[in-house]
N, C-alpha and C positions, 0 to 999 in steps of 0.2 A: 459326532464332530460338528463343530460350529462352522456354518458356511459364512465366509468373510469376504468382503470386498474392500478394495482401497480406491477411493474416488479422487483421482489426481495423484498418480503413483510414480511419476517419473522424476521427481525431485529427490534431494537427499533424505528427507524424512520419509518419503514414500518408499524408497529403496530400503531404508533401514527397517521400516515396518515389514516389508516383504521378507527380509532376512530373518527377522524375529518370528514372524508367523509361519514361515515354512518350517522352522525348527520347533514350533509349538506342537505339543502332543495332542491338542484338542481342537485344532483349527484346520479348515480346509480353504485355502485362498482360491476362490472360484472366478474372481474377475478383478483386473487392475485396469484403470482407465488413464488415458492421455490422449488429447487431441493431437499434440505435436508428433507423437510416435504411434499413431493408429496403425494397427496390424503389424507392428514391429515386435520381434521377440525381445523380451526383457534382457536376454543374454547378449543381445547385440548392443544394447544401450549401456548395460552394466555387465561386462564380461565375467565378473565374479559369480554370476548365476549360471554359467555354462555347465551343463550336465546335472544341474540341480532342479531346474523347472523348465517346462516347455510353454509357460504362460506368455501370451502376447498382449501388448497394450490394446485396449479397445476404446473407441469413442462411444461409450454407452450413455444412454440417458438414465436419469434417476429411475424411471419405470423399469428398465431392464435390471438394475441393481436390486430394486425391491422384489422383483420376482424370483431372484436367484439367491439372495443373501439373507441372513439373520442379523448380521452385524456389518456396519459400514464405518470406515474410518475416512474422514474428510481431510485429505492432505492438500488443501487448496490455498491459494494466496488470500491475505486479508481482503475482505470485500467481496470475495467469490463464494465463500462457504455459505454466507447468509442467503444466497440466491437459491440454493438447493436443499439446505437443511430442513426447512419446513415440510417439504415433500416426504422426505425420509422419516421425520418425526411423526407426521400424520399418519404414515403407513404402519406405525407401531414398531419400527425397527429400533434396534439399539444403535445409537449414533454417537461416535467420538470425534469431535471436531478439533483438529490441531491448529487452526487459525486463531486469531484473536477476537473473532466476530462475536463470541458470546461469553467472553471472560469478564467483561466489565458490566456490573450490574446496573450501572446508571448509563442509560443510552446517550444522554447529553455529553457525558465524559468521553464515551467511545467516539462520538462524532467530533468532538474537540480535537482528539488525537489521531483519528483515522479518517473516516469518511461518513457520509450519510448512511444510517442504518435502515435497510429495507425490511427487516423482519423484527421490529422491536418487541412484538408481542411474545416472541419466543425466548427472550433474554432471561426472563425470570424462571423458565422451565429448566434451564441448564444448571447442572451441578458442577461447581469448580473441582476439577479433577486432580487435586493434591491428596493422595490417599492418606498420608501421614496426619492430615488435619480433618479430612471429610470421609473417612473410611465407611462409617455407617450409612451416611447419605448415598454413597456411591453404590452400595450393595442393593439399593432399591432404585437406582437411577436408570433412565432410559436414554437420556441425552446428557452428554458430558462435554464441558469445555476444557480441553487439555491446557495446562498452564504453559506459559512461555519459559524459555530456557533460563534467562537471567532471573526471573521471578522465583523459579523453582529453588535454585541454589541459595538465593538470598532469604526467601521466606523460611526454608528449612534451617538456615544458619541462625537466624535470630528469634524464631518463634518461641523457644523455650523460655528466653529471658523476658519476652514481652508478656507471656502468660503468667510468669512469676511476678511481674511488676517490679523487677529490681533494676531497671535501667531508665534513664531519662529519654522519653520517647521523642523528644525534640532534637536529640543529639546524634541520630543515626546517620552514618555515612557508609555507603556501599561502593567499594572500589573494585571493579570487575574486569576480568580479562578473558576474551574469547577467541577460540580458534576460528579459522576462516570459513569453515563449513556452516557457521551460523548465518552467513549472508545468503545461503541458498546456492543453487546450481546455475541460475541465470547469469549471463555475462554481465559483469559489472566492473567498471574501471578500477575501483578501490580493492577489488578482490583478485586482480591479476597477480601472477606469481611475482613479477618484478616489484610490484607495489607492496606486497605483503612480506616477501622473503627478506630477512635480516632487518625488518622494521618492527616498530612497537609504537602504536600511537593511540591517543584518545579520540573519541568521536561522539557526536551528539550529546555533549555535555549539557545537562539540565534540559534536555529536549527529547530524550529517547522515549519511544512509545511504550516501553514496558514499565515506566515510572508509575503511571496511575494504577496498573495492575498490582504492582508491589505494595503501594500505599493502601489500596483497597483491602488487601488480604492482611497486611500488618495492623491496619485499623480494626478489622474485625477481631483479631486475636486480643489486641489491647483494649478493645471497647472504647476507642476514642480516635478521633481523626489524627492521622500521621502524615508528616511530610518528611521525606528523606533527601539527602544529597546523593545522587547516583551518577557515577562516572564510568562508562564502559570503555574498554580498550580493545584493540585488535592485535593479536600476537601471531607470529608465524608458526602456527601449528594447525593441523587439519581439524582436530577434535579437542574438546574440553573447555570448561569454564572454571576459573578460579576466582572466588569472591573473597575479599578482605572487608570485613564489616566492623565498624567502630561504633561504640556507644559509651556514654558516661554512666557509670554506676550510681545508683541512688544512695547506696550506703556502703559501709565497709563489709565486703563479703569476700571470702577466700576463694581461691581457684578451686580448691577441692569441693567446696560447696556448690560452685557453678557446674563442675562436672557432675555432681550428684543431680542437679536439676535437669541436665541433658539426658543422663541415663534413665531417669524416671520418665521423662517426657517421651523418649524414643524407645522405651522398653519393649514394645511389641512391633516395632518398625522393622520390616524385613530388609530394607535396603539403606538404612541410615547407619553408618559406622562412626562411632566416636573414637577419635584417635587418643592414644594413651598420653598422659602428661608428658610434655617435652617433645611430642611428635606432631607434625603438621601435614596436612594433605598435600598431594601432588597429583596434577591432572593425569600423569602417566599411570597412576595406580587405579584409576576408575575408567580408563579408556576401553570402550566396547562393553561396558557393564552398565547395570541399572543402579549402581550404588551412588550414594552421596556421602562422601567422607567429610567429617567436621572436626576441626581442631580449635582448641580454646586456650587463650592466654590472658591473664589479668595483669595489667600494668599498674601496679600499686603506686608508682611515682606520680602518674597523671590521673588515677582513679577511673581508668577506662578498661573495658573488656574488648578484647579483639578476637573476632571469630573468623576462621578461615573455612570455607566450604568448596569442595571440588566435585563436579559431575562431568559426564560426557553429555555435551549439548544435544547430541543426536539421539541419545538413549534415555537417561532419566530426565534430560531437558526436552524430550519430544517423544519419539516413537516407543521407547521402552516404557515410559510412563503411561502412554496410550494403551499399551498391552496390559500393563498393571491395572488400569482402570477397567479394561474389558474383563479381565479375570474377576474382579470384584462384582461387576455388573452381571456376570453370568454364573456366579456361584462357584467359581473355581478357586483353588488355592492362589493366594495373591502372587506367588513367585513362579507360577506355572510358566515354562518356557523362558524364564528370565534368570535362571541360576547359572549364568555365564561367569567364569572367572575373568577378570580384567586382562586385556592383552598387554603384555609387557615383555621385552621392550617395544 
């Protein structure tokens, strides 16, 4: 059994990690940390864990985690993970960071969008943790930067077309809608029930922090610099992200040919499901699962392709993908502990 720790476990991604790891047949969660809830049973903070685990949150130092665990998940805010990651990496642990601190390969870009980076030497050691693109690298990795939720759905949605070279890379628009859990568990005015319920609004247009991460990975696939128009929205659901991605086609290509490109690209992907022609994804069909559903429509009138992708932002968009990465890093079948059927309704 792999001895696992979650450093910063009291937020939504931390509790989702705990839910998945408790049900994982090859992991033993030995410690979960939280300064705010020190010595408090996790079942008191999240009653869903009652009668499931007797774990209590601890205010543990990195040294205590290192001495008791083989794998550590960093479920910390942006700017905090970089403070402790070097110690875990130096100790030879397998580290999966769910913050944005090591996703961007150019430190100056990170500092432009986030804050000053205190561990720049470690950035190039991190493998970007999107298994569908970097599976072989992840099998040999010891330090993984888990992707953001919006980037995961958008990158998976458009990657096959970029790889094939059949779209105009300057024409990409991503119109995305996310549930309220994407904002985290800390009290925020914009996340209050009365602000979200029965509402539907755009936010951070042309300024969302996930933009450079999306552009970085799309540029790597296309082997050219890419800029996109990215517009996120908040919708009144707890979980789920639906991305509608638009791009101009470079030449006359049929919808069936594009379906063939996707089926070939994701032929060995455990968690990417291509919807049948005429069918489109719904966030309700991926809720609670590690799946990414992708639908495809070619608009022959305008010469555009429209891709729709759906993920659960807390699972494939965060904690489920982190467990998927752990499986690959530790030589386990990629879908171990992640073969949950979506919750519906």
